[in-house]
Structures are given as C-alpha cells and as structure tokens.
N, C-alpha and C positions, 0 to 999 in steps of 0.2 A: 266593643260599641260605637268608638270613636273611630277606628277601621271601616266596619261595617256605613257608618256615617259618611267617613271620605271616599269610598267605593262609590254609594249612590251619586254622592254630590259630583264625582267625576265621568261616573254615566250620563248624569244628566246633561252636564256640561260636555261631554261628545256628541251628544244626539242631538243637540240645540247647534253645536256648531254644525254640524253635517248637515242637518233639516234647514240649515239659514242660508247656506249656498247654492247660488245660482247653479252651479253646477249639477247638484243635486238634483233640483228640481228640474233641468236641463233632461238629464237621463232618465226621469221618470217620464217626463213626458214624451221622449223619444220610443220607451217602451209602449206607451200606452197607444202611438202612432202605428205600431206594427198589425194588430187586432182590426184598427181601424182602416189602416190600408187594405189588409186582406179581406174585411167586408164589402169597404166600396167598389175594389176590384171584380169581387163574386158579384156584386148588385149589378155593376153595369153590363157585365159580360151578357149576351144573348142565348150563346151554348152552353147546356146541360154536360156535365159532367158524368161520364158512366161509373157507376159503383166502383171503386178502387183505384181509379182514375187520381193521378195528382196526388201531391201530399196527403198522409193519412187524416180521414175528417173531413177533407174538402169536399166531396159530394153530399156531406149531410149539414153542410153549413145551411142551403135555400131552405131545407127540411126544418131545421132546428137552429135558431139564433144562437143557441148557447156552446153550439161546435166551434163557436169563431175563437173562443179563447182557450180551447182544446187545441185546434189546430195553429192558433198562433202560439202558442208553447213550443208546438212542434219544429215549426218558422223559426222561434228564437233561441233556442238551445244550442245549435252547432256552433254560433258566432257571436249574435248581439248580448246575449245575458253574460255568457262569460266576459266578452268584453267589459260591460259595464262593472261587471264585478271586480275585474281586475282593476279598473281604475279606481275602486273603493279601497280594496284591499292593498294594492301598490302603493297607495298615497298614506298610510295608517303610520308608518314610522319613518318611512323616507320625507313624506310630505313636511312633518312637522321638522325632520333635521334640515330640510333644503329652507324653511322660514325661519330657521333658528329658533325655535321654541321647545326643541325635546328638552336642550337643558333646564329649561327654567320649569319644565314640568316636572322633571326629576328634583329639582330644587324643594318643592315641597314634600310633604311627607306621604310620598305617594311610591310604593316601590315599584322597580322594574318589572318584576308578573303581572303586578295587579295593574300597572297599564297595558300592558300586552292582552292582558287579560279582557279589559275593559275596552280597548280598541277592536277586537277580534267579534264581541259583541253586538260594538256596534256596526259592525259588516255585517252579522248577520239579520241585526233589524232593517236594513237597506234591503238584503234578500231578500225578506218577507215583506216587504212594501214594494219591491220592484214585481214579485210573482203575484200579489196581490191585485196592484195594478193592471199588471196583463189579462188578468183573468177577472176583474170590474170593468174594462175597459171595451175587453171584447162580450161581456154579457149587455152592456150598455147597448153599443152599437149593435150586437145581434139583434137585440130585442126592437130596435128601432127599425133595422131594416130588412129583417125576416121574421117568419111567424114562432113564435117559441110556446112552448107546452111541456109536457111530460116525454122524457128523454127514453129513446129506445139504446138500451146499452149495446155494447159488444157481444153480449153473450145472448144478447136477442129480447130481454127483457124489459119491462118497461118501468120506470120512476117517476114520482111525481115531481113538478117543478121545484117544488121547496127543497125536497131531497135530491134533485139535481143542482141545485144550487151548495148544497152540502159537499157535494164530488167536486164543484170547481173549487172550492176551499180547501180541501183534502189534497187535490192537482199541484194547489200554490204552494201547499205545504211540503208535499212531497220534491217540487222542483227546488225550492229554497233550501231541505235537506240535500239535496245533488250537490248545491253550490259549494255547502259548508268545506268540503275537502278542498275544494279550489280557493277559498279564501282563507284557509289554513297555509295553502301554500303560497300566497301571495302574500300575507302577513310573514313570513321567514325570508321571502324574496325581497321585501323592503326593508329588514333588518340589516341584509346585505349594502345596502347602498343609500346615498344622500341625496338621488336622483329618482324620485318619483315617477319619470316617465321612463326609465330604464326598468323599474319595477314590474310596473303597469306592463310594457311590452312583453316582459320575461314570462310572466304569468300568463299572457294570452296565447305566447308559441306554445308553453309548455301544455295548455288545456287543447291546442290544436293540435299538438306532436300526440299525446293521449287519443285522442278522436282518431287519426289516420292508424295507429298501431292498433285501435279495437275495430280496423275495417278489414285488417290484413290476416286471412284465414290461417297463415302459417305460423301467424301468432299465437293461436287461440288458447294454448296453456296460459298466457299471461292476461287474455282480456279481463277476466273475473276481478284481477288486482287492479286494474285502471280506476282510476276515480271517474271518469266521465260513461263507465259499461251498464252504469242502470240509468242514465239521466232520462231515456226515451221509455223506459218501462212502466211508468205513470200510467200508462195502458190498463195496465192491471188495476186500477182504482174504478175503470169504468166496465167490471162486471159485478154480475150478482150471482151469489155473493161475490164481496171483494176478495179479491187474491191477494195475501197478506208478505207473500214471500220475497217478491221484489224488492217490497217496501224494505224488508228486514233486514233483507242483503246489503242493500244499498245502505240503510242507515248506520252498519257496522260496516262496511269498509268506511264510508265516510268517516266513522268514529275512528277508525284507524289512521286515516291521515291527519285527521286534525292531532292524535295522539303524538304521531311521529313529527309532523311540519312543528307543532307547538311546542315538543322538546327542543326542537334545534334552532325555532325562533329565540326561545326562552336561553338556551345555550349561547346562540351567538349574541343576544343584547343584553346578558349580564356581564359577559367578558368583553365587552365593546366600549372602547373611549367614546364618552359622549362632546364632541367639542363644538357643536352649532344647537 
C-alpha cells in the first residue's frame, strides 16, 4: 500500500514538473503551429491541387477541414514529432543527473526500477499530449478556414462528423504508440550520460537512421524490425471497416522495443554509480 502511494505521488510529481516547464509548453505550442501553418498556406494559395498531388491528404484539406490534422501528422512524423519526443526522453535521467537532483531522488525510498517506470510513463503522457494537440489544433483551424462535415474515407465510405472526430482520436493514439519505442530508446540513452543534450541528439539521430534504412529497398528484410516502419500506417484507420493489421503489428513492434531498451536501461541504471 505504501509502495503504491509512493508511486502515485512520484508520478504526480513527475507530471507536475513536466507540465510546469516552459519548454514543455513551448514544444506543444510548436506542435500546434504545424497544422495552423499548413492550413493558412493552403487557404492563401489560389491554385487547386490535383488529387494525389503533394503530401497525402493535402488535396482533401480544402474539401474538409478535418483532414488538416491528418496531413499535419504526416508532415510532422518524419522529423518534428521525433525531435520533441527525443528532447523529453533524453532529459529523463540525464537531466536529473546534470541538475544534481538524481541522487536526492534515490535517497528517498524510491527504487531505481520504479523511478525508471515513472520517468517513462511521463514521456508517454507527453506523447499523448503532443499528438492530441496536433489533432485538436488541426481540427480547430480546419473548421475555421474550410468547410467541415461528414468525412469521405480512403475506402470511399462516408462517416458522420462525430465518428470522424473519433477517428482523429484513434490516429492521435496510434501516433503516440508509434513514438513509444523511440521514447524507450531515449530513456536508455539518457542512462548512459549526464549530458541531456547529448542524449537528445543521439535519440534524434537514431530515429533518422531508422527512417533512412526503412527507405532502402536493399534492406527490405530489415524494414519490419525498424521502430519507424509503421509510423505512417495510421492511414489504415481511415478506412471502413478499420484495418487493424498495421495497428497490431505496430503495437507489437513497439512493445518489443520497450521491452529490450527498458531492460537495457534498467541494467545500466541499476549498476551505475550515482554521483550527482
């Protein structure tokens, strides 16, 4: 009972610290700017895109503003979302060490495993906040600048506005799941150093390398093992009925990365001398 109370207290403290930082809100604001800039750019142009021209879904934005969030997600996934996730994950342990607070956290009756779990769950909460911010900002600016209504899915079926909002929430959750493996990698890297910027940079580089490898046809045998492979497969959620194959494959893949890099982080953290 005491351990459970301590864990909840530690989790509340972690979330309070995270969401009272200006950096966190600055990153969420920057995420919200992506669909806003996209919608404004589309609204200001007089040239109509032909179907399939430009990024996927872009030609649908003027027809239905709800597609702003989907298009913005596609644009943010290769770089900007991984960058913000790397900042949060890379700071988990290395940030505490650089500030000299890690030792004091462990003086309290908080096991190292419990601290790692709380730190990781904090990054998951940020991932959900980021993806829902992206979708919410896209839906709002899309409704302001373009008509909204029933959405025509990629399968050709039409769903109601209420169900469309539900699909937006599903895409946000799918994208957060996609980031979970990267967050586990960032947590592990963060246990290797006391320099948060180094952990953040290494995590971003690993995300970039994975995406490059995923685009090399010569390495097709490797693609399904890369944590970035299913990032863009949320389009399967925009069909009727929903195709759950990519969601299941993505979730299983990310769980594998969480297990492997979580174990590596635990192994490293429990054998590490905490001097700061």
